[in-house]
N, C-alpha and C positions, 0 to 999 in steps of 0.2 A: 557887685564885685565881691570877691572873697580875698582877704589879705591874711597872710601868715608871716609873722616875724620869726626869723631863725637867729639863734645865738651862736657864737663861736663855740664849738664843742658838740656835745650830743643833744639832739632835740627829739622829742617824742610828739609827733604830729599826726593829724588826720586831715586828709585833703577833701573829704566829702564829695568825691567825684570818681567816676570810672573813666580812666584815661591812661596815658603812658607817662612814665617819669620823664622821658626825653621831651615830650611836648610841654609839660608843665614847668620843668626845671631847666630848659635849654639856655635861658638867658643868664643863669647862675651856676651852670655846671662846673665852672672853674673854681667855685667856692665850696664844692661838695666833694667829700672823699668816699663815703660809703652810705648805703641805704640797706636796712634790714627790717625784717618783720617776723612775726611768730603767728602761725595759724595751725590749729589742730596739732599742736605740739611739734610742728615742723618749722625750723628756722630757714628762711630764705634771705639771701644777701646778694648785693651787686656792688661793684666799685666803679668809680669813674677813673679812667686811665687815659694818658696821653699816648696816642699812636700817631707819629709824625706830627702834623699840624692839627690833628683832630682830637677832641676830648670825647671819649666813647664810654657808654655804660655797658659793663660786662658782668654777667652773672645770671642767676635764675630768677631774679626779681626785676621785671621790666614794666609791669602794669600796676596801676593804682586801682584798688578795689574800694568801693564805697563802704564806709564804716570800718575799714581796717585802719590800724595805726601803724606808723613806721618810725623807726629810729633813723634819723638823718644826721650824719656827722659832717660838720661844716668847719672849714678852715678860717672863716671870718663871718661876721654877722651880716645879714641882709634881709630884705623883705620882698615877697612876691605877691602879685595880685593876679587873679584869673576869675573867669565866670564859674560860679559854683552851681552844682546840681542840687535840686531840692527834692527830698523824699519825705512824704508826710507820715509814712508809717513803714516799719521794717521789722522783720523778725531776725534776731541775731542768735546764732548758735553758740552757746558757751560750752567749751570743752573742759574736762577736769584738769585742773592746773591753771597755768597763767594764759590769759587771752589778751592780745593787743587790739584794742577797739577804739573807735571814735564815734561821736554822736552828732547828728545834724539836727537843726531846728530845736536845739535845746538851750539856747542862750539864756542864762540866768534861771533855769528851771531847777527846782529842788531835786537833789539826787535821789531822795526817797520816793519821789513820784515816778521816776523813770526806772530805777533799779530796785523795785519792791519784790525781790526774790531771795528767799532764805538760803539758796544754794551759793550765793555770792558771799565770800568770806571778807575780802578786802578789795579796795580800789586805790590805785596810786597813779600819780602823774609826774611828769618832769617838765616844768614850765619855767623858763628863764634860769636854767641850771639849778633849780630848787626842786627837791622831791617833796611832794605832798601826798598824804595818805589818809584814808579813813577805814574803819573797821565796821562790819555789819554785826550789830548785836540786836537780836530779835527783830529783824527787818527794819532797823533804824541805824543809819550810818552816823558814826561819831568820829570826828577828827577834822583834818584840814580841809577836806573836800566836802562842801555842803551844796554846791551848785555845779552843774555840768556846763562846760564851755565848748563852743564850736572850735574846731581845728586843733584842739588839744587831744593828744593820744592818751589813752588810759590803759593801765595794766590791771585787769580784773582777774582775781583769783577765785576759782570756784571749786 
């Protein structure tokens, strides 16, 4: 099982799964207001709204993509659990500027082993309402992020 803890406010998470938001977040949809992502310099967003007795997700962001990260704005803290997909290797396309990404099968792996690319300038995360960041100097990251964690979304600037 995969477990993600959400805090009240803005969370940056990676689900490590290809699925729909409705399927994964159905039991907690009343605790979520917005979901947003950035891919190829394009922002996509959706909002949960009440229509009659139903809570519906409306917008251009309906599907979860493996290795993408998402900003999820929550009205209260909660935890979800679901079956995670495992991918043993993947190629991730980095675009110039900011990229929202997550990593699977990287629990406690040194960031320099996974992101050994000189085109990456910085990496940041938002975990527990705390911003962490590291800078890439000569293919060596220095700062708060030294290991990659599963289910954490990262802002990678290249």
